N, C-alpha and C positions, 0 to 999 in steps of 0.2 A: 505495499501499499504507500510505503513512504516513497519508494523508487517512483511509482506511477505518480504520485502527488507532486513531488520535488521537481522530477524531470520535465513534466508539463507545465508547470508555473514558470519554472527557469526559462524554458524556451518562449513562453508569451513575453517575460519580463527582459530576456536578451533582446529581442525584437525591439520591444520599445525603449528601452533605456538607450541602446547604442543609436539610436536616431540623434540622441543629444550630445553625441561626439561632435555634431555641427556647431554647438556652442561655442566650444574651445577653438576650434579652427576660425570660426568668424570674429571670436574674440581677438584673437593673437594676430589677424589681418588688420584689425583697427589699430592694435597696440601697435603694428608697424606703422602703420600710417599716423601714429601719435594722434587719435581722435577718442580720447577715454570717455565722453560722455556719449559716444556710441557706443561703448560697451556695457554701459547702464542699459541703455534701449533693447541691446541683445538679450540680457540678462531677465528683465521684466518680460519679455517676449518669449524667451524660454520657459519662464515659469507659466506663463498663460498655456502656451502650448502642450506643457506638462498636464495641466490641470483638463485641458480639452481632450488629449490622447488617453489620460487614465479614465475618463467615463466608458469609451468602448471597451478599452484594456479590463476595466473592473467588470465590466458585465461579461466578457468572454471568461475570464478567471472564473467568476461566481458559478457558471455552467459547464467548467471543465468537465464535472462528474458526469456528466450526461454525454459529452463529446466521447469520453473514455467508454462509455457504453455502446455508442455506436461503432466503436472499434473493437468490439466484443471482449473487452477484459472482462474478468471474472467480477460479477455484480456484488459480491461479498467484499471484495476488497476495494471496489470503487465506493461503497457506503461508508468505508472507513476514512476515504479521502474528502467527504460532504463537506464536514466542517471546517477543515484544511483550507478549501478553496474559499470557503465565505470568507475567512481572515485574512486570506491572501489578498482578494478582493479589495479589501479596505486598505491593505498594505501599499497597493499599486501607487496611490497618490503622494503619500510621502517619500517612497523610493524614488519616483521620477523627479520631484522637486528636489530631491537632495542630490541626484546626478547633474540637475541641472547647474546646482549649487558648486559641486564638485568641479564640474567642467568650467565653470567661472575662475575657479581659482588655478586650474590648470593653465588657462590661457592665458592669466596675467602672470604666469612663471611663478606661482605658489603651490606647486602641487603637495609640499610637505605639511602643510594645513590640514589638507584633505586625509593624508596618511595619519598625522596624529589623532585626528577626530576619529578615524576608522578603528585605530588602536585601541582609541577608549571605549569605543562602541563592543568591541568583540567580547570583553570579558563579562560586561554587562549583559549583552545578549545570551551568551552561554548561562550564564548564572539563572537569568528570567526563564529561558528554556528549561532548564533542571526543576525549576519550581513549577511551571507550568505543565511540562509534561507529566511528571510524577505527583503533582499536588503537593510538593512540599512548602514552607515557609508560610502557610497558611493559604496559600496560593489555590484556585480552582484546578482541578486534575483535568486539563485536555488533552493529553497523551500527544498524538500525532499532531494534531492544531496546536498545541502549546509552542511548538518551534516558530512557527509564523505569528503567532500571536503576540509573542516575545518579540520578535523583529518588528512588527508593526508599531509596538509601543515605542521601542528605542527609536525607531526611525522618527516617528511623530515627534518624541519630545527633542531629538537632536536638530530636526528642522526648525523649531521655533527657536532653540537656543543659539543656532548658527545665525538665524536672519535677525535676532536681535543683536548677536554680536557685529553683524554686517552694519546695522543701522548706528550702533554707538563706535564702532572702529573709525577714527580719523583718516586711517589710512586708506580707507576705501572711498572716502568722499568724492575724491576727483572723478571716479566711475559714476557717479550720480543714480547709482540704483533706485534710490527712493526720493529722487527728485522729479518734478515735473509730472505728477499724477501718477496713474496707473499704468500708462504708456502704452496701451493695446494697440499694435499696428499690425493689421492683417498682411500686409505685404511682407513685413520682417519674419512675421510667423510663417508666412509661405517659403521665404527663403531658408528658413531654419530647416523647414520639414523637407524642403524640395534637396538640399544637401544631405540631409540624414537620413532620409529614407531608404536610399540605396545602401547605406551603412547597415540601417536595420536588417533589410532584406537579406542581404550577403551574410551577415552573421546568422540568420534563421535558416537561411538556406545551408550554410555550412554545417551548423548543428543537427540540420534535418539528414544530410549526407551521412555523416557520422553514424546517426541513428540507425539508419538503412545497413549500413557496413558492420554495426552490431547484430542486427537482425540477421543477415548473412552469415555470420560467427556462429549464431545459434544452431545452426544446421550441422556443425561439428561437435556439439555433446557440449556437456556441462564444462568439462576441463578447459576446453578451448575459450569458453565463455568467461570462464574464472580468470584465466590467463590475460585475456584481452582486457578484463576488467581491471585488473592491478596496473597493467601498463598502461592503461587510458587513466587511471587516478594520478598517476605520475605525472604523465604527459600534460594533464591539466593545471597543475603546478608550475611547470615549464612556459606553457601558452600563458600565465600571468605576465611573466618577464618579457615575452615576445609583445604582447599587447600593449605594455607599458613603453616598450621602447618604440613601437609602431607610432603611438600617440605622441611621444615626445616628439617623433621626425614629423608628424602632421603638424604638431602647433608651430617648430621652429621653420618649417618650409612656409607656414602660412604668414608668419610673421616677417619673413624674408620677402614673401609675395608682396605684402603690404609696403615694404620699404623699398620695391622696384629693385632687389639685389638679388635675383634667382641665381646669379652666378655662384652663389656658395651652398644652393642647394646640393649638388653632388657632393661637397664636403660633408654634409649631414648625414647623408646616404653612407659615405664610406666610414665615417665616424660611429654611425650606428652599426655598421657590418663590423667594425673593431670591437665595439662593446659585446655583440652578439657573439662573435668568436671567442672572446675570452670566456663568457659566460658557459658558451658550449664547450670548451676544454674541460670544465668540471664536470657539465653533463653528460659527456661523453665517457670521461673515468669512471663515473658513477653507474651509468647505465651499460657501459662495454665490461667494465672491469669489475664491478661489484654488485652483479644483478642478484645473486643470492640474499645478500646483507637486505637489499630493498624489499625483496620477496618477504623474509622473515619479519621487516619490521612492520609489513601492511598485516600479515596473517599469522604472526607470531612464531615462537619457535616449537616446531612440533617434529620429531626423529619419526614419525611415520607420515609425514608429508609426501603426498604423491609426486614421484619422481618425474612422471610427464609434466605436470603441472611446473615445476621448478625449470625444467628443459625448455618448455614452450614459453613461458614467461620470460626467461633470458633472452631467447630469440626475439621475443615483441619486443623488448625494451632496447635491443639493438636497432631492431629496424626503425622502431620509434625515435631514437634520437638522430638519425640521419632525416627520418621523414620531417620533424620538428626543426632541423637545421634549416632544410629546404622552406619551410613554412615561415620560419622568421625571416628570411630572404624575403619571400612573397609579400609578408606583411609589411616590412620595411618599405618595399616598392608602393604597397597599396597607401602606406601613411603619407608618402611622399607626394602621390597622387591628390589624396584627398586636401593635402595642405594647399595644393595650387587649385582646390575647388572641383574637382574633378571625380566625383564620385561614382557616376554611373559605371565608368570603365573597370574598376576594380570589382562592382557588384557583377557585371556580365561576365568578365572573365572568371572570377570566383565561382559563380553558379554553373557557368559552362563546364569549365574544367572539372569541377567536383562530381555533377549530376552527369554531365555527357560524355566523361574520360574515366573520373577516378572509379566510379560505381561499375560502370560497364568491363572495365579492365579487370579489376578485382574478383568481380563475379567470373569474367572469363577464364582468367589464371586458375581460381579456386576450382571450379565447377568443371570447366571442358578441358583445362591443362592438367587438371588434379594435383594442382598445387596445394590442396587444402587449407587450414587456416593460416599457415605460413605466406603461401602464394597470396592469400587473400589481402593481408598486410601489404605485402609487396605491389601487388597490383594498385591498390589504394595511392601509393606514391606519385604514380605517374602523373596525375592530374595537377599536383604541387609542382612538378619539373616544369610541365607545359605553360603553367601560370606564371611562374617565375621569368620565362622568356618572354611571354606575351606582356606582362606587366613592364619589364626593361624596355621593350620596344615602344608601347605606349607613351611611357615616362620621357623616354628621349626626345619623341615625336612631340609631346606637350611642351617641354622646356625650349625647343625651337620655336614652337608656335607662339610663346608667350614672350 
C-alpha cells in the first residue's frame, strides 16, 4: 500500500513542482539584466501559479485511489491508501508554494538558505511522522496517512515562517516581493508556465519510462526485481547530485544570458563536467569496487543471503554507475538549454530517447536477444547515449543562434 501511495503521489508532485524550475531560470536572467524589481513580480506570479495549479493537482491526488482501481490494483491495498491521498491533496498547496520560494532563493544565488531550512525540517517531519503513524506523543494514530499528514503540517508552518522572514528581511527589500500589491499578471504566469511545463512533462515522462522498465524487470522474478530495487534506490541518491548540478548550470547560464555574456556558457558546462567527474570518481569506486558493502547496508548482514541476489545487484550497480554518468552529462546539457530559455528541446529529446529508444531497446535485448535482466539494464542505457549527442548538437546550434 505504501509503495502504491507514495509512488503515485510523487509522480503527480514531481510533474507539478518541476514546472517551477522556470522561476529560478527567469529570476537569474533578471539578475543578469540587473532588474531586481522584476524578480519580485516573478516570485508573486510564481506563487499565484502554484495556487492555481494546486487546484487541479489536489483534485487529481484526492481521487488517485480511484485511478489505482482503474489499473486493476488490489482493492484491499487501495483502501489503505484512501486517507493518505486525502492528506496529500491538502499538502499540494504548501509544497508548491515552498517550491517557488526555494526557486527564488536559488535564482538570487542563495541556495544555502533552502538547504538549511530543509535540514531543519527533516528531523521535525520524521518526529511527527513517528508520532502520527504509531499514535505516540498523544497524537492520533493515522498509520500510512501519518507520513503525509506530518509533511503537510510541517510544510504549511514552514511556508508561513519563511514568508514572514522574507517580509521582515531587509536584504530582500530590493526585490519588492511585497510591494505594488498582489501583482497578478496573467502574461507573466503564462511565461512561467510555458517555460516550466516542458520541464514538468520531461520529468514525468522519465519517471514513467523507468516505471515501465521496472514492470519489464518483474517478468524475470522476485530476485531480479529486488536487485533492481536496491540499485535504483542508490541511483536515486546520485540523481539528487545530478539534478543539483543541472539546476546550477541553468541558473548560471540564464544569468549570463541576461548579461549578454553567452561566451562563458561553455565554461560553465566544462566546470559542471569537472564537478560531475570528481563526484563520479567516488561513485564508481563505491558501485564498482564495494557493491557488497552497499547491498549489506541496504538489506542487512545475512550470511544466508541469496548469492544470485548479490551477484545480480553487483552487476546492476556497475551498469547504473555508467548510466548515471551519461545521464549526468545529459542533465548538464539540458540545464544549459533551459538556462537559454529553451525547455522544449530537452523535453522532446528526453521523451523520444527514453520512450522510443530506451524502452524498445531494453525490451528487445532482454526478451528477443535473451539478455535477461542484465540485457534489460544495458538496453535502457541506449536512449541516454543518443540524448547526449542530440542535446549537444542542439546546444551548439542554440549558442550560435543567440
